[in-house]
N, C-alpha and C positions, 0 to 999 in steps of 0.2 A: 831227372825226375819229370813225370808228365805234368801237364797243366793242372789236371784235377787233383793229383797228389800234392802239388804245391798249394792248391786252394785249401786242402785239408790241413796242411802243415801251417797255414796261416799266411802264406805269401800269395798276393794277388787274389785274395779271397773274394769270390763272387764276380770277378771280372769276366766279361765275355771274351772269347778268343779274339786275338789281334786288337784288343781295345786297350788304350792307355789306362793304366791303373789310377783310379781316383785316389785322392789323398786319404790315408787311413784315418778313420774317425770322422770323415766329412759327412755333411748332411746327405749327400748322394748315397754314400755307402750305407748309412743308417737306414735311410728310406728304403733302399733296395732290399736289405736283409729283413727289415721288419715286415714289408709287404710279402716277400718271398716266404717267410716263416708263417705268416697269417694264412697264405694260400695253402701251403703244405699241411698245416694243422686243421684245415677246413673251417677256420674262423671267418674267412672270406670265401664263400662258396662260388661255384661257377655262375657267370653272368653278372656278378656284382660289378657295377660301374665304378671306375676309378676316375673321378673328375679332377681335372687339373686345378681348378679353383680350390677345391677342398684340400687337396694335397699341399698346395702352396700355403694355405692357412695352417694346416696341421704341423708342417715342418718349417714354417716361417722361411720359405725359400722362394726363389724365382721360378717362373714357368719353364725356363730352359733347363733347369736342373730336373724338374719333374719329368719333362719330356725325355731326357737322357735315361732316367730310371725306367720309364715305361718302355722305351726302346730296348733296353737290356732285358727286361722281363719278357718282351715280345720275342726277342731272339732266343730266349730260353724255352719258348713255347708255353709260358705261364699266362701270358696276356695276349688277347687279340685286339689289334688296332683296326677299327672300322672307320672308313672315310666318312667324314661329316657326322659321325656319331660318337666317337671317342674311344676310350680304352675299357675293355671288359675282361674280367677273369675268364680264362679260356674255359670253354664248355664243349669238349668233344662229344659227339653223339656216341651212342652205344655201338653203332656200326663202325664209326671211325676208330673207337677203342679196340674193337675186334681186329680191324685192319692193322692198327699200330702194333698190337701184340703179335700178330702173325708176322709182321715185318721184323720185329725184334727177335723172334725165334730164329729167323733166317740169318740175320746179321750177327747175333751173339753166337750162334753155332759156328759161323765162319771165324769169328774172333778166337774162340776156344781152340779150334783146329789149328790155327796159325800159332797160337801160344804154346800149345802142347808139343809142337814139333821142334821147339827151340831147345838146344842142348843145355843152355843155362837157365832153363825155365824157373828153377827154384829162386835164383837170385833176381830174375826179372820180376817175378810176382811178389817178392818179399815186401815191398812197400804197400802193396794192396792188402797183404795179410795184416800189416800193421794198422791199416785203415779199418779192417774188420774188427780188430781188437778195440779200436777207438769207438766203433759202432756199438760193440757189446758194453763197453764202459759207460757210454752215453746213456744207454738204456738203464743200466744199473744205477746211474746217478740221477735218473729221472730227468735228463736233459732232452726233452722230447724233440725240439726243433733240430738240434744237432744230430740226434739219432735218425730222424727221418731223412735229413740231408745226406748223411753218410750212407744210409741204405740205398738211396738213389745213385749217389756218386760212385758206388762200387762198380756199377755196370759201365759207367762212362770211363772209369779208370782202366778197366780191362780193354775197352776199345782203344784208348790212347796208347796202350802198350803194343797195339798192332802196327802203329806207325803210319796209319792211313788217316790223314787229316779230314778228308771228306766224310769218312765213316764216323769219325768222332763228332763232327757237326750234326750229322743225321741222328746219331745215338743220343746226343745231349738233348735235342728237341723231343725225340720219342720218349726218352726216360722221364723228362719233366712232365709232358702231357699225360702220360699214362699214370705216373705217380699221383698227380693231383686228383685222379678219378678213383683211386683206391680208397676204400672206406677206412676210417680211423682204426688203428690197430691197438691191441691190448698187450698180450703176453708173448714172449718169444716162444717159438714152436707153433703158435697159432696165427702169427702175423703173416702178412703177405710179402715181406722182404726181410726174412730172418737171417741174422748173422750166423746162425748155425748152418743154414743152407749155403750161405756164402762160403763158409769155411769148408764145407763138403766139396764144393766146386773147386776150390783152390787145392784141396788134397788130391783130387783126381788129376788136376793139371800137373802137380809136382811129380806124380807117378808117370807122367807122359801119356796118360790114358785119355785121349781126346773123346772117345765114344762115351766113356763114363762121365766125363765133365759135361758133355752135351746132354746126356740123359738127365743129369741132375739139374742142369740149367733149364731144360724143357719143363721138368716137373715144377721147378721154382716159378718160372714165368706163367705156367698154367695156373698155379695158385694165385698169383697176382691178378691174372685176368678174371678169375672166378670172384674176386672181391670188388670188382668194379661196380659202383653204385652211383649212378648219376644223381646229383642233387637237384632238387627243385629250385629254380631261381628265386631269390628273395631280395628284399630291400634292407640294406645295412648302413648304419651310421659309421662311416670310416673313422671318424675321430674316436668313437668309443672302442672299436675293434683294435685300432692301432695305439690306443692308450695315450692319446695326446689331448690336451685342452687348448682352447684358443689362446 
């Protein structure tokens, strides 16, 4: 099973590639997931500063733990670490977003072509289909953070099935940075990362029809790109957003 699918299944959830898994339920894990969810839900908009002192107070932990979490988020493309200035929620420009989606179109097209050519493609993508079902159920259960995460991880999971580790690293960062720029979504069918569209892509793969899968993915990514709405930078109280008191 790929690393992303293990994450979804609950093993090594949230760990960066080749990183030792932090203890389950640790402060590090809780901090990582709470900040990650707050970014993906747009409760912490682009350019919000993540000060080490504030995070140490909020989570009652040491600076080295905060720095490990910020490094993980930076590796995921969610946070930018600026020398002598600190950590900020990533804020890709509109031009960068355009370039990232253009690159995703090329990379994901190659992934689909490789997967569609496999004789046992149905069994290979079966775990990803289960992921899409979890994505649908998360939406129906109003589990918004889980739904958003699964929607993004669908793309990384397909990349992992290609067996190319470098491609996976590139895709993980691209998916994270483009997803945080997509406006909040409401209903399936109208959203930018629909489980219905994901299922349609998998259906084409099962048929071994690379061209159809690529066409559906291109349409899907185009819809994502159309929803990019860069936020204006603002000043936010981290303690309030992350739901912690002193």
